[in-house]
C-alpha positions as CSV (number, residue, x, y, z in Angstrom):
1,X,-27.1,-32.5,-7.0
2,X,-30.6,-33.7,-7.5
3,X,-31.3,-37.3,-6.7
4,X,-33.9,-38.2,-9.3
5,X,-33.2,-38.4,-13.0
6,X,-35.2,-37.6,-15.8
7,X,-34.2,-38.6,-19.6
8,X,-35.8,-36.5,-22.2
9,X,-36.1,-37.6,-25.9
10,X,-36.9,-35.2,-28.6
11,X,-34.8,-34.5,-31.8
12,X,-34.6,-30.9,-31.6
13,X,-35.0,-29.2,-28.4
14,X,-34.0,-25.6,-29.5
15,X,-36.0,-22.2,-29.4
16,X,-36.8,-22.6,-33.1
17,X,-38.7,-25.9,-32.5
18,X,-42.4,-25.9,-31.2
19,X,-42.0,-28.9,-29.2
20,X,-38.4,-27.8,-28.2
21,X,-39.4,-24.5,-26.7
22,X,-42.1,-26.1,-24.5
23,X,-39.2,-28.6,-23.1
24,X,-36.8,-26.0,-22.6
25,X,-39.6,-24.0,-20.6
26,X,-40.2,-27.0,-18.5
27,X,-36.3,-27.8,-18.1
28,X,-35.3,-24.0,-17.2
29,X,-37.8,-24.3,-14.4
30,X,-37.2,-27.7,-13.1
31,X,-33.3,-28.4,-13.5
32,X,-32.6,-27.5,-9.9
33,X,-35.0,-30.1,-8.5
34,X,-34.3,-33.0,-11.0
35,X,-31.3,-34.1,-12.9
36,X,-32.3,-33.9,-16.5
37,X,-30.4,-35.8,-19.5
38,X,-31.5,-34.8,-22.8
39,X,-31.0,-37.1,-25.9
40,X,-31.6,-34.8,-29.2
41,X,-29.8,-33.7,-32.1
42,X,-29.7,-30.1,-31.2
43,X,-30.1,-28.5,-27.7
44,X,-30.3,-24.9,-26.6
45,X,-29.2,-25.5,-23.0
46,X,-31.2,-23.3,-20.8
47,X,-29.0,-23.8,-17.9
48,X,-25.4,-24.6,-19.2
49,X,-23.4,-27.0,-17.0
50,X,-26.6,-28.3,-15.0
51,X,-28.4,-30.5,-17.9
52,X,-26.6,-33.4,-19.5
53,X,-26.8,-33.5,-23.1
54,X,-26.3,-36.6,-25.3
55,X,-26.2,-35.5,-28.9
56,X,-28.1,-38.0,-31.2
57,X,-26.6,-36.9,-34.8
58,X,-29.1,-36.6,-37.6
59,X,-29.3,-35.6,-41.2
60,X,-30.6,-32.1,-41.9
61,X,-33.6,-33.1,-44.0
62,X,-35.9,-34.3,-45.2
63,X,-37.8,-34.3,-42.0
64,X,-39.5,-37.6,-42.3
65,X,-35.6,-39.1,-42.6
66,X,-34.8,-37.3,-39.2
67,X,-37.7,-38.8,-37.5
68,X,-36.8,-42.1,-38.7
69,X,-33.3,-41.8,-38.1
70,X,-33.9,-40.7,-34.5
71,X,-36.1,-43.9,-33.8
72,X,-33.1,-45.9,-34.8
73,X,-30.2,-44.2,-33.1
74,X,-31.7,-42.7,-30.0
75,X,-32.4,-46.2,-28.2
76,X,-28.8,-47.1,-29.3
77,X,-27.2,-43.9,-27.5
78,X,-29.5,-44.3,-24.7
79,X,-28.1,-47.9,-24.1
80,X,-24.5,-46.5,-24.3
81,X,-25.9,-44.0,-21.5
82,X,-27.4,-47.2,-19.4
83,X,-23.7,-48.6,-19.4
84,X,-22.6,-46.0,-17.4
85,X,-25.5,-44.8,-15.3
86,X,-28.2,-46.2,-13.4
87,X,-31.6,-46.6,-15.0
88,X,-33.5,-43.0,-14.8
89,X,-36.5,-42.5,-12.5
90,X,-38.4,-41.2,-15.5
91,X,-38.4,-41.2,-19.3
92,X,-40.0,-38.6,-21.2
93,X,-40.6,-38.4,-24.8
94,X,-42.7,-36.1,-27.4
95,X,-45.2,-38.1,-29.3
96,X,-43.6,-41.3,-30.6
97,X,-40.1,-40.2,-30.9
98,X,-39.1,-42.6,-28.0
99,X,-42.0,-45.1,-27.6
100,X,-40.7,-46.6,-24.2
101,X,-41.7,-43.7,-22.2
102,X,-43.1,-43.0,-18.9
103,X,-44.6,-39.7,-19.8
104,X,-45.3,-39.1,-23.3
105,X,-46.0,-35.2,-24.3
106,X,-48.2,-35.1,-27.0
107,X,-47.9,-31.9,-29.3
108,X,-49.6,-33.4,-32.1
109,X,-51.8,-36.5,-32.9
110,X,-50.9,-37.8,-36.5
111,X,-53.5,-40.4,-36.6
112,X,-56.3,-37.8,-36.0
113,X,-54.9,-35.5,-38.4
114,X,-54.8,-38.1,-41.2
115,X,-58.2,-39.1,-40.3
116,X,-59.9,-35.8,-40.3
117,X,-57.7,-33.0,-41.9
118,X,-55.2,-34.3,-44.3
119,X,-57.5,-34.0,-47.2
120,X,-57.4,-30.3,-46.7
121,X,-53.7,-30.2,-47.1
122,X,-53.3,-28.9,-50.6
123,X,-49.3,-29.3,-50.7
124,X,-48.3,-30.9,-54.0
125,X,-45.3,-33.1,-55.3
126,X,-42.6,-34.2,-53.3
127,X,-43.5,-32.0,-50.3
128,X,-46.8,-33.8,-50.0
129,X,-45.3,-37.1,-50.5
130,X,-42.5,-36.3,-47.4
131,X,-45.4,-35.0,-45.6
132,X,-47.7,-38.1,-46.0
133,X,-44.7,-40.3,-45.0
134,X,-44.1,-38.2,-41.9
135,X,-47.5,-38.3,-40.5
136,X,-48.0,-41.9,-41.3
137,X,-44.8,-43.0,-39.5
138,X,-45.3,-40.9,-36.6
139,X,-49.0,-42.0,-36.3
140,X,-47.6,-45.5,-36.0
141,X,-45.1,-44.4,-33.3
142,X,-47.3,-42.2,-31.3
143,X,-50.0,-45.4,-30.9
144,X,-47.0,-47.2,-29.3
145,X,-45.9,-44.7,-27.0
146,X,-49.4,-43.7,-25.9
147,X,-49.8,-47.7,-25.1
148,X,-46.6,-47.9,-23.1
149,X,-46.6,-44.3,-21.2
150,X,-48.1,-44.0,-17.7
151,X,-49.1,-40.6,-18.7
152,X,-50.0,-38.6,-21.7
153,X,-49.5,-34.9,-21.6
154,X,-51.3,-32.5,-23.9
155,X,-51.3,-28.8,-24.3
156,X,-55.1,-28.2,-24.7
157,X,-58.5,-29.5,-23.8
158,X,-59.1,-29.9,-27.4
159,X,-56.1,-32.0,-28.2
160,X,-56.9,-34.3,-25.3
161,X,-60.2,-34.8,-26.5
162,X,-59.0,-35.5,-29.9
163,X,-56.6,-38.1,-28.3
164,X,-59.2,-39.8,-26.3
165,X,-61.5,-40.1,-29.5
166,X,-58.7,-41.7,-31.6
167,X,-57.5,-43.8,-28.7
168,X,-60.2,-44.3,-26.2
169,X,-58.2,-47.0,-24.3
170,X,-55.9,-44.5,-23.2
171,X,-58.5,-41.8,-22.0
172,X,-57.6,-42.2,-18.4
173,X,-54.0,-41.4,-19.1
174,X,-54.5,-37.8,-20.3
175,X,-53.4,-34.9,-18.3
176,X,-53.5,-31.3,-19.8
177,X,-50.6,-28.9,-19.2
178,X,-50.8,-25.8,-21.3
179,X,-47.6,-25.1,-23.3
180,X,-45.3,-22.2,-21.7
181,X,-45.5,-18.9,-23.1
182,X,-42.5,-16.3,-22.6
183,X,-45.3,-13.5,-22.0
184,X,-42.8,-10.8,-21.0
185,X,-40.2,-11.4,-23.5
186,X,-43.1,-11.0,-26.5
187,X,-44.5,-7.6,-24.7
188,X,-43.9,-4.8,-27.1
189,X,-41.4,-2.4,-25.5
190,X,-42.5,1.1,-25.4
191,X,-39.5,2.3,-27.3
192,X,-40.0,0.1,-30.2
193,X,-40.0,1.7,-33.7
194,X,-41.9,-0.1,-36.2
195,X,-41.0,2.2,-39.2
196,X,-37.7,0.7,-40.1
197,X,-39.3,-3.0,-40.5
198,X,-42.4,-1.8,-42.3
199,X,-40.4,0.4,-44.6
200,X,-38.0,-2.3,-45.5
201,X,-41.0,-4.0,-47.0
202,X,-42.5,-1.1,-48.8
203,X,-45.2,-0.6,-46.2
204,X,-46.2,3.0,-45.0
205,X,-47.4,4.3,-41.4
206,X,-50.9,4.6,-42.8
207,X,-50.9,0.8,-44.0
208,X,-52.8,-1.7,-41.8
209,X,-50.3,-4.4,-41.7
210,X,-51.4,-8.2,-41.0
211,X,-48.8,-10.8,-40.2
212,X,-48.8,-14.5,-40.6
213,X,-46.2,-16.5,-39.1
214,X,-45.4,-20.2,-39.6
215,X,-42.3,-22.4,-39.6
216,X,-43.6,-24.3,-42.7
217,X,-46.8,-26.3,-44.1
218,X,-48.4,-23.0,-45.4
219,X,-51.0,-25.0,-47.1
220,X,-52.0,-26.6,-43.6
221,X,-51.8,-23.2,-42.1
222,X,-54.3,-21.5,-44.7
223,X,-51.8,-19.2,-46.4
224,X,-53.3,-19.8,-49.9
225,X,-56.6,-19.1,-48.7
226,X,-55.5,-15.8,-47.1
227,X,-53.9,-14.5,-50.2
228,X,-57.1,-15.4,-52.0
229,X,-59.0,-13.4,-49.6
230,X,-56.7,-10.3,-49.7
231,X,-57.0,-10.1,-53.5
232,X,-60.7,-9.7,-53.1
233,X,-60.2,-6.9,-50.3
234,X,-61.3,-3.2,-51.2
235,X,-59.0,-1.8,-48.6
236,X,-56.1,-0.8,-50.5
237,X,-54.0,-0.1,-47.3
238,X,-54.3,-3.6,-46.1
239,X,-50.8,-5.5,-46.5
240,X,-49.5,-8.7,-45.4
241,X,-46.4,-9.6,-44.1
242,X,-45.6,-13.5,-44.2
243,X,-42.8,-14.8,-41.9
244,X,-41.3,-18.3,-42.0
245,X,-41.1,-21.1,-44.6
246,X,-38.4,-22.9,-46.4
247,X,-36.9,-21.0,-49.5
248,X,-38.6,-23.4,-51.9
249,X,-41.9,-23.0,-50.0
250,X,-41.6,-19.1,-49.8
251,X,-40.8,-19.4,-53.6
252,X,-44.0,-21.3,-54.3
253,X,-46.2,-19.0,-52.6
254,X,-44.6,-15.8,-54.0
255,X,-45.6,-17.0,-57.4
256,X,-49.4,-17.4,-56.0
257,X,-49.0,-13.8,-54.6
258,X,-48.0,-12.7,-58.1
259,X,-50.6,-14.7,-60.1
260,X,-53.1,-12.9,-57.9
261,X,-51.6,-9.5,-58.6
262,X,-50.7,-9.0,-55.0
263,X,-46.7,-8.1,-55.2
264,X,-47.2,-4.5,-53.9
265,X,-49.6,-5.6,-51.0
266,X,-47.8,-9.1,-49.7
267,X,-44.0,-9.3,-48.6
268,X,-42.3,-12.4,-47.5
269,X,-39.5,-12.1,-44.9
270,X,-38.6,-15.8,-44.9
271,X,-37.5,-17.8,-41.7
272,X,-36.5,-15.5,-38.9
273,X,-35.1,-16.8,-35.7
274,X,-36.7,-14.0,-33.6
275,X,-40.4,-13.2,-34.8
276,X,-41.0,-10.6,-32.1
277,X,-39.9,-7.5,-34.2
278,X,-42.3,-8.6,-37.0
279,X,-45.4,-9.0,-34.5
280,X,-44.5,-5.7,-32.9
281,X,-44.3,-4.1,-36.5
282,X,-48.1,-5.5,-37.4
283,X,-51.5,-4.4,-36.5
284,X,-53.3,-7.7,-36.5
285,X,-52.5,-11.5,-36.8
286,X,-54.1,-13.8,-39.2
287,X,-54.1,-17.6,-39.0
288,X,-56.7,-19.5,-41.0
289,X,-55.1,-23.0,-40.0
290,X,-56.8,-26.5,-40.8
291,X,-55.3,-28.0,-37.6
292,X,-53.2,-27.0,-34.6
293,X,-52.9,-28.6,-31.3
294,X,-52.3,-25.4,-29.0
295,X,-51.8,-22.5,-31.7
296,X,-48.5,-21.2,-29.7
297,X,-48.1,-18.3,-32.3
298,X,-51.7,-17.1,-31.5
299,X,-50.5,-17.0,-27.7
300,X,-47.2,-15.2,-28.8
301,X,-49.2,-12.8,-31.1
302,X,-51.6,-12.2,-28.1
303,X,-48.7,-11.5,-25.7
304,X,-47.3,-9.0,-28.4
305,X,-50.6,-7.1,-28.4
306,X,-52.1,-8.1,-31.5
307,X,-55.7,-9.0,-32.1
308,X,-56.0,-12.0,-34.4
309,X,-58.3,-13.8,-36.8
310,X,-58.1,-17.5,-36.7
311,X,-60.2,-20.7,-37.3
312,X,-62.0,-22.8,-34.6
313,X,-58.8,-25.0,-33.9
314,X,-57.2,-26.2,-30.5
315,X,-55.7,-23.6,-28.4
316,X,-57.5,-20.8,-30.2
317,X,-61.0,-21.6,-28.7
318,X,-59.5,-21.4,-25.1
319,X,-58.7,-17.8,-25.5
320,X,-60.7,-16.2,-28.3
321,X,-63.7,-14.3,-27.7
322,X,-65.3,-13.4,-30.9
323,X,-65.3,-9.6,-31.6
324,X,-63.5,-9.0,-28.3
325,X,-59.9,-9.9,-28.6
326,X,-60.1,-11.5,-32.2
327,X,-62.3,-12.8,-34.8
328,X,-63.3,-16.4,-35.4
329,X,-63.5,-17.3,-39.2
330,X,-64.5,-20.4,-41.3
331,X,-61.5,-21.8,-43.2
332,X,-63.0,-20.4,-46.4
333,X,-62.2,-17.5,-48.8
334,X,-65.6,-15.8,-48.5
335,X,-65.5,-15.9,-44.5
336,X,-61.8,-14.7,-44.3
337,X,-62.6,-11.8,-46.7
338,X,-65.6,-10.7,-44.9
339,X,-63.9,-10.7,-41.5
340,X,-61.0,-8.8,-42.7
341,X,-63.2,-6.2,-44.3
342,X,-64.9,-5.9,-40.6
343,X,-61.3,-5.9,-39.0
344,X,-59.6,-3.4,-41.1
345,X,-62.2,-0.7,-40.7
346,X,-60.6,0.9,-37.6
347,X,-57.0,0.9,-36.4
348,X,-58.0,2.4,-32.8
349,X,-60.2,-0.7,-32.4
350,X,-57.5,-2.9,-33.4
351,X,-55.1,-1.4,-30.8
352,X,-58.0,-1.9,-28.1
353,X,-58.5,-5.3,-28.9
354,X,-54.9,-6.0,-29.0
355,X,-54.8,-4.7,-25.4
356,X,-57.6,-7.4,-24.6
357,X,-55.6,-10.0,-26.3
358,X,-52.7,-9.4,-24.2
359,X,-54.6,-9.7,-21.1
360,X,-56.5,-13.2,-22.1
361,X,-53.0,-14.9,-22.0
362,X,-51.3,-13.7,-18.8
363,X,-52.0,-17.2,-17.2
364,X,-50.1,-19.1,-19.8
365,X,-46.8,-17.9,-18.6
366,X,-43.6,-20.1,-18.1
367,X,-44.2,-20.0,-14.3
368,X,-47.5,-21.5,-14.5
369,X,-46.4,-24.2,-16.8
370,X,-43.7,-25.1,-14.4
371,X,-46.0,-25.4,-11.4
372,X,-48.1,-27.8,-13.3
373,X,-45.3,-29.8,-14.2
374,X,-44.0,-29.9,-10.9
375,X,-47.3,-30.9,-9.6
376,X,-47.4,-33.7,-11.9
377,X,-44.0,-35.1,-11.2
378,X,-44.7,-34.8,-7.5
379,X,-47.9,-36.9,-7.9
380,X,-45.6,-39.6,-9.6
381,X,-43.2,-39.6,-6.9
382,X,-45.8,-40.4,-4.1
């Protein structure tokens, strides 16, 4: 039994949660060296029987209510834990999900997003209100967590710079550890047949299929701009597959698609637990997002052998070489349209660039991430 205990706070430590995936990668690599206890609503245990889980039950939605409920409930469940256990060696929390942490693992900077990027978000109605409440609440909590933490871990140099600019007093606490990517898991199998998936959406072999993937927040990710750009293309075989999103958000964007006359060219797959077959069935990944902190899906698409078109956001700039493994675009319709016209000219070139994209992300594998975490924890142990 490992001697040192680390308590981890994150409301959803699962393979379908961006921060949860990262935590699982770290836990799976270090559970033999440290005793972990996870406080979360959901948990996909990477080492059954080896990691303790304390469930903090939360409402399913809305998202801002889940965050608020976790802030209130998690400390109470932790106090129950302390009644039966010694105080842990370290406490790790993501952003401001538990403010009294030793290590704050930042996957977002809500204050910077509100200051610099919120105006670009075109979501409307209750969805916009809910997201505004969520970001403002988390901006308040992250500031407190950053202040209390000994170390602030960020996944990219860009996010590190952003946190330092937004919270200059905490600059010396920042350590960069890129998020873990399951490189081999996303590698396209040689025997994979893309025809069934393509045909299920009405796409043919000769079509050039673009794929856009996001859990949600389609406005921030730039789907509206991408649809407008596709409506201007002179390439009839250009098709788009959209993966992810809630049912209400998918319905909203299906209406945008139909209004632009793209019902034969754009298909929605909805939320999928496993996005790999959709990446493997595509020729190109497109992601004109307004704000990212690491751009995990770009790394996964690259590991799947897809070149990508993306905006200059954190993470993307660390691996993109324009015209070699992808294309950089401005976040406006004219730029996206122009780059798409260039990219869609030659399928052979897309395959060659996809190989380059795959090679560029090899050093972002889970093993490399675990080594960096091990080194950081050993430093704190000295």
